[in-house]
N, C-alpha and C positions, 0 to 999 in steps of 0.2 A: 484338748480344750477347744471349744468352739471359738473361732475368731472370724471377724469380717472387717472390711473397710470400705469406705465409699465417700460420697459427697451428699450433703443436703443443702438446700437453698434457703437463705434467709428471706424475710418479707420484702427486703429491698433488692433482692436478686443476686446476692453474693453467695458463692458456693464455698461451704466450709468442709474441710476434710476431716473425717473421723475414723477411728479404729475402735472396734468393740470386741471384747473377749469375755468368756464365761457366761454362765446362764443362772447365776445365783438369784435368790429372791430379792436381795437388796442391790441397789445400783449406786455406784460411785462414779461421778463425772470428774475428770481431771483436765481442766483447760490448758491449752498450749503445752502439752506434755507428751506428744506423740514420740518425742525422742527419749522419753523415760519409760517407754513400753516395757522393756525388759525389767527395769527396776520395780515396777508395780504389778507385773503380771501374776505374782503369787496371790494378790488380792482376789483374783478371779477364781481361786479354788472354791470359794463359797459366795461369791458376789458376781454381778455383772459389772464390768468396768468399761467406761467409755472415755477415750482420749479424743481431743480434737484440737486442731490448730486454729488460732484466732484468725479473723479476717485479715487479709494482706500479709499473712505470716505463714511460714512453713509450707505445707502442701495445699493450704487453702488458696483460693483464687487471689491473684494480684488485683488490687483495686486501683483503677486509673481515674475514677470519678471521685474527686475530692469531697463531694457532698456525702458520699457513703462512708467517710471516715471522721466526720465532724463531731460525732457524739462522744468520742474519747472513751473513757472508762465506762460510761453509762451504756454505750453501744456494745461494749464487751459483755456487760451484764445482760443486755437483751439477747445477745447471741447465745449466751449460756441458757437462757430461758427457751430460746428456739430449739436448742439441743434437747432439753428436757421434754418439751412438747412433742418434738418429732418422734422420740422413742416412747412417749406415753408413760414417763416415769413419775410416780407419785407414791411416796415421797422420795426425794433424792438426797444423797450425801455428796458434798463437793469438797475437793481438796485443791488448794492453791498455794503457790509459793511465790515469794518476791512480789512483783507487781500483781500477780494473780491472787495473792492473799487478800489484797484490797478488793479485787473483783468479786471473789467469793463471799467476802464479808458484806459488801453492798448487796450482792444477790440474796444472801440469807436475810438481810433486813427487809428488802423489798418483796421477796417472795417467801416469806416465812411460812405461809400456808402449804407450800410444796417442798420446802427445804427441811429435811430432818436434822441435818448438821453440816457444819463447815469446819475445816481444819487446815492449818498450814502444816505440812510434814516437816519434821526436824531432820536435818542432814543425817544425824546418827540413826534415825529411824529408818531411812531409806537404805542406809548402808548395812544396818544389822538385820533388817527384814524380820524383826520380831514384833508382831502386832497381835493383839487379841481380838476377839469378836464382841467386845463390850459395846454398849449403846454408843451411838455417835458414828461418824464416818470411819475413823480408825483410831484406836487407842493403843498406846505403847504399853508393852508388858515386859517384865524382866523375870 
């Protein structure tokens, strides 16, 4: 399976760390989930999956300029759009959990023309790893 990792730079100069795997025709972006790489890598069997760390978190650049953190959740939404644009993804599916569930919901509302679907994964879904390829980012099947 093809994998790569690296950094991209946001419009205000912050470097975001990403990991990319798979070469499928559909792309799923999972913010702040680089630590879940192993849990979601099966999605790359038929999709391209991109994980990235939010600004000032994980392997992304530490931000010392407070003005580059003032946007809060809306800044995280814009960083998600930066990821989408950088990779030229259209449409994109996004998965978010906990705080990131709100980020992907806001992203889907603001960028509905580029977002095919958004979904919070269920804990049992990640544990069981039983998903189908139904429309939407990821659908659980039994």
